[in-house]
N, C-alpha and C positions, 0 to 999 in steps of 0.2 A: 610536042613537049609540054606537058602540063606543069603549071606553076602551083606551088603550095599557097593556099589562101592563109592570110594572117589571122590569127586568133584575135577577136575583138576584146577579149578579156585581158590581154597582156597590157593594153593601154590603161585599162581601169586599175589593174594591180600595180602598175608602175606609178601612176598618180597617187594611189593610196599609200604606197611605200614612201614616196617623197613627202606627202603630207604628214605621215607618221614620224618621219625623221625630223621634220621641222618642228612638230609639236614636242618631240622629245628634247630637242635642243632648247626650246623656249622653257620647258618645264625644269630643265636642269641648269638654266642660266644663272640663278642666284648662287648655286653651289660652285659653278665654274668661276664666277666673279670672285667669290670668297677665296677659293684656292689660289687664284692669280694674285689677289691682294696680299694674302698670307705669304706667298712665295716672294713677292716684291719686298715685303717687310723683312723677311729673313735674309734675302739677298743684300739689302741695304745694311743690315746689321753685320753680316759677314764681311762686306767690303770695308766697313768702318773698323771692324776688329783687325783685319789684315793691314789696313793702313796704319793703325796704331802700332802694330808689331814692326812694320817696316821702318817707321820713324823712330823706333827705339823706345816707345812708351810701354807702360805696363799693360798687359792684356787683362 
């Protein structure tokens, strides 16, 4: 029974794909951080708004 030999290029392409993914994440990190901070700010405002409504204050 013969076994199939592994292609040596699969390891190279896998490492290249992992490196490309890491570089993409690093490149996009400022945008990701900005989106998270904007989302946090909006969430904080929405929570404050609903808290005022629940307490009976004016919105």
